[in-house]
Every structure is written in structure tokens, then in C-alpha cells.
N, C-alpha and C positions, 0 to 999 in steps of 0.2 A: 504494500500500500504506500502511495506517495505521501510525503509529509511536507509541511511548511514550517520553518523555524522563524519565529517572530522575535525581534530584538528591539530595544528602546527606539522609539520613532522620532524623538525630538532631536533635530540636528541644527547646526548653525545656519544651514540653507533655509530652514523653515521659520526661524525666529523673526525675520523682518515681516513676513506675511502674517504671522500670528499677532504681532504688535499692531500692524495696520488694521487687522480685523477688529480688534478691540476699540481702536480709535474711531473707526467709521460706523460701528454698529448703532450709535445713537443718532445718526443723521437721518432726518425724515426723508422718505422717498416716494415719488410718484413716477412709475416707469412702466414700460411695456416693450415687448419684443416686436419689432416692426418689419414688414415686408421690405426687403432690400437693405437691411441693416448689416453692417460689417462689424465684427468684433475681433479685437486683438487681446489675447489672454496669456500673459506670462504666468508661470506657476512653479511651485516647488513642493516637494513632499518626500515620501518614503516608498521604496520598492522592495518587495519581498520575493526572493527566489525560491522555487521548489528545491527541497533539500538534495534531490538527485543530481542537480547541476553542480553542487559543491561550491556555491558562491555565497559570499557574505552579503547580507541585506545592506542597503545603503541609501543615501540621499539621491533623489531624482529631481531634475529641473528641466525646463524647456519653455516652449511658446506654442500657442495655437492661433490659427487665423480662420475665422468662420464667416459664413455668408448666409443670411436668412432668405430661403426661397419663398416661404410663406411665414405667417406669424407662428405656426407650429413647427415647421420643418426647416432644418438648416444643414448645411454641409460644412465640414471643418477639416483642415489639414493641420498636422501637428508634428513637431520634432521634439524628442525628449532624450535625455542622457542620464546614465546611471554610472557612478564610479564605484567599483567593487573590487574584490580580490578573492583568491582561493580561500575557502573556509577551513578545510582540513588539509593542512600541508603535509600530513603524514602519508597521504594516498599518492602512490606513484603509478606510472604506466600511462597508457593511452586508451581513451574510451570516447567515442564520438558523442558529443552532447554534454560531456562532463569535464570540468576543469580539474587538473591534478598537478602536483609538483613535477617539474621545477617552475611552472608558471606561477606568477605572484599577482601583479596588478591586472585587472580586467575591466575594460570599459564597454558599455553597451549603449548603442544608439538605436532608438525606435523611430521609424517613419510611418505615419498613419494618415489615412484618409477615412473620415468617419461621417456618419449621418446621425443627427440629433432630432429627437422629438420632444418639444416642450409641452407639458400638460396644461400649464396656466400662463400663457404668454402675456396676459394683461396684468398679472399680479407682480408685486415687488418680490415676493417669494415664489420662484418659478422652478419647480422640479423638472427633471428631464431624464430620458434614457438615451444611451449612446451605443453605437456599435460600428465596427469598420474593419478595414484590412490594411496591411502594410508590410513592412520588412524589418527584420532584426539584424543589426550589424554588430557582431562581437569583435573586440580587439584585445588579444589575438583571436583569430578565427578558430571555431570549433567544427567547421564543416567547409568543404570545398564547393558546396552547392548553395543556391539561393535559399535564404531562410525566410519563410512567410510568417506573419504574425497577425492573428485575428485578435480583436479585443471586444469586450462586452461589459457594459457597466451602467452606472446611474450617478446622478449628481443633482446639485441645486445651485441656482443663482439667486443671490439676494441683492436687489438693486438699492443702493444707498443714494442714488440720484438718477436723473434721466440718462446719464452717459457713463455711469460707473457702477459695477456690481462686484461683490465678493462671490467666489465660485469654489465649491467643494466637489470633488470628483473621486469615485472609487471604481476600479476596473480590474477585470481578469484578462491578462494577456496570454494568449494561447500560441506558443511558438512550436511549429510543427512542420511536417511535410518533408523533412530531410533526415530525421533521426529514426532509429528503431523505436525510440520512445519520443513522445511529445511532452511539452512542459507547460504548466500553468504558473504564471507569475502574477502577483497581486501588486497594485499600486494605489496609494491614497495621496491626493494632492490638494493643495489650497492655492488659489490664484486670484487674480484681479482681471475683470473683463472691461475693456474700454469700447464703448459703442460709437460707431461713426456712420453718419449718413442714413438715408431712408429713401424709398421711392416716392412717396406721396408728399406733396407740399401744398400748403394753403395758398390760394390765389386771391389777390385783392379784388374786391368788387366795388364798383362805383355806381351808386344809386342814381338813376336817370331822373331828370326833372320832368314832371307831368306837362303835357302840351296844353296851353291855355285854350279855352273855348270862348265863344262869343256870349254864351248864356250865363257864365259863372265868372266871378271876379278872379283875377290872377293872383295867386298867393306868392309872397316873396319866398324864393327857393334858395336854400343853401345846400350845395352838394358836399356830402361827407363820404370819406372812404372807409369801408369796412371790409374785413376778410371773411371768406366763406368758412363755415363750420362743417367739418367732415366727420362722418360716422363710420364705424365698422359695419360689415354686411349684416343686415337684419337686426341691427342694434339701435337703440335710442340712448345709449349711455354716453355721457360726455367723457371723451378721452383726455389724458393729461395735456396733449397738444391743443385740444379745443379749449381747455381751461385757460391756457395762456392767451389764446386769441380773444376769448371772451373778456378777460381782464382789460385788454386794450379797448374793446368795445365799450365796456363800462365807463372807462375814462372819457371816451368821446361823448357818450350820452350825458355824463355828469357835467361836461363842459358846455353842452347845448341843452339846457333844461326845457326848452320848448319843443324839442324834437319828439314827434309821435312815430313810433316804430311798429311796422308790421313784419312779423317773422314768418317766412315762407319755408315750409319743409318739403323735401323731395326724396325720392328713392331711385335705385337703379331699376333696370328693366325686368330683372328676375322676380318671379312671384306673381300672384293674382292681383288684379286691379283693386279688389276690395282690401286685401292684406296691405298692399302698398299705400293705399289711401290712409288707412289707419296708422301705419308706421310713420308716414310723413307728418301727420298731425301730432303724433307722440313726440317726434323730434322737435317740432316747433314749440310744443308746450314745455319740453324739458329745458330749452333755452330760455323761454319766458320765466320759468320758475327760478332758474339760475340768476337771471338779471334782477329779479325782485328780492330773492333771499340773500345772495352773495354780493350783488351790486347795489342794493338799496334803491333800485329804480322803481318809481311809482307804477302800480299796476295799470292805472288808467292811461298810461302812456304807451301801453303795449297791446297788440292784437296778434292773432295767429291765423295761419291758413295752411292747408296741406294740399299739394298738387299731385301726390302719388308719384307714379312714373311718367306722368305727362310733363311737357315742357323740359325735356332733358337738356343739360348744359353741353353734353357730348354724346355723339351718336354711338350706340353700342352695336357693333356688327355681329357680335355673338352673345346674346343675353344669358346663355347658359354658363359663360365664363364669369363666375361670380366676382372675382377680384381683378378683372381687367382694369387698365388705366382709366378707360371711359366710365366703367361702372363705379370706380372709386370717386371720380369727379362728380357723379350724379348723386351719391349718398351724402347730401349736403343740406344746409339751411342758409338762407340769404336774408339780408335786412333791406327793407324798403323804408326810406326816411324822408319826410317832408317837414320843414320848419316854417310855420306860419308867422 
């Protein structure tokens, strides 16, 4: 039966990350994993070798580079290194897959290409599972053949801000395909994830002045600039990005106390007309509630209307593609403002 030998896990390489974890834990966070987001994740931790390899457990460190295909799914490339040595120097001879004297120092480099699935991409506490394939490079070598390395594990990201997360990761590395035996090595790492970029961007909206008629007096019109508020598919929940935009909208409304606002909600083309009409009204009402409760805007200055999937801002060539660029642009709410 194969065994693992566990030794003390606290190393000098892991101390800076542990200290940073404690310092950042109290920072309030509002974050989400976004479509098109890039993450750079340096890490350090501890690597445990299966005892049959006759290697000492040791510190591991490296870096990961990830890209979010959707809010749930991401791909990630990683390079990690382990500094080790022969565990039992009294064993001599040659055996493929096992290190023996006179070898002393041993270095291991792992190259990985992984897929991640995030269970709660909208939460600051975001658990995930991960799996992938790569290669293991031992120095000195223990085989004259290419060594494959599968890995499977789980982890969690804790977002301390919109762009920074603490990350804990545990994995089983399966090195095989070239030995009579294959080996399972375990690793536990703590790191930091820096988030860069995203696909969707809020677009400024300029409210158009109404055309005067001969039968009604012409109101004095002031044109104000507001940004669109975007929602996730089939949701009326205000995202962290929408909150930042709404705070700017609140400032504009407070600076123009005579402004009367009509909030218009829209949806993408997917879904029934009845469902989309209800959803568009919910989106408009959620923004109205935010302006009155968080922005202290008088309710008599606000009105709402829902247009469902009618009057799209962008044409959706394929309505069944739920998160296309056009669909995301249509999941929105607009402001219509006239100052009398």
C-alpha cells in the first residue's frame, strides 16, 4: 500500500502570504467573477511526495494566469516549482521513478493547463473545483520519457476588493504514464489573485430633449449625461459595477433637484414576451428603490416603465446565445430626464 509522509508545513516561503492574509481579511469586499476577466495569481505552499518516490516534502511556489470564459468557467495555465532532496540516503541502486543515493538535491517543475468551475461567481467567497493536464520535469531526471501529470482539486477565492482576492488551493497531482508505478503527490497553496479587465463596459447615455409642439408650451430643457445600468441574464439584482454607476447618478440628481426621472427597463431577446415584460419592470423598480433608499431621492421625482425585449439597443442575431455582446447590451435600464 502506498503511503504519504507529512512533515511540518510552515516554511519561510509561506510566511509572507500568511501575514498578508491576516492583514487583508478585515477589508470589506464587493466582487464578482466576470466574463472576460484575466487573473494573475502568484502562490506558495507545501508539496507532499508519495513515500515510494523517496523524496523529502518541501516548499512549492509559482504563478498562475487565468482567463474567464464565462462567469462560471475559466481556463488557467500554471508553473510551479518544488525544491526537494532524497529522503532516505541509505537506499542505493537504480529504480525508475524512485530517487536513491548518490543523488542528493532534486528539483521538480510542474507545467499545467487547467479548467476551473466557480460555484458562486457573484459572491466574495467563491469556491471552485479544478482539474487539468500537464508535464512533470524532475532534475535530475528519473525517466528518459515524457512524464505526464494530471491534477484534480478544489479551492476558494475570497475577494477583499473588486480586483484582489486571497486564494487557497488543494490538489492531487497524478504523475504517471512512464513508470511501472504511478505516483500521487499532494499540494496545498495560498496565493493572491489580481483581476484585470472584463468584456462588458457601461456606455454613457445622453437623454434627448423632447420636440416642442404647437399645442403645448416648450419646457426649458437641460441635457444631462447618465450611464446605462446593466444586469446579468434573467436577473434584476444590482451588481457591484451598477452600484458604482448609480452613485454617480445620485450625485447628478442631487445637483439638479428639479429633474423628474423616468427609469426604463429592458431585457435581451431570450425568453417569452410576458416573462421579459415582467423582468424589465422589476429592473426599473429595483433602480427606483435604490435611488430612494440609498440616494435619498424623493419618490415623487421618479417613475418607471418596462419595455421587455422591445426597443433593443443592439440587434441580437442569435437570441439563443444568452451572453452574446448584443444580449448583454440589451439587459439594461436607461434614464429619461427633463428639467422644467
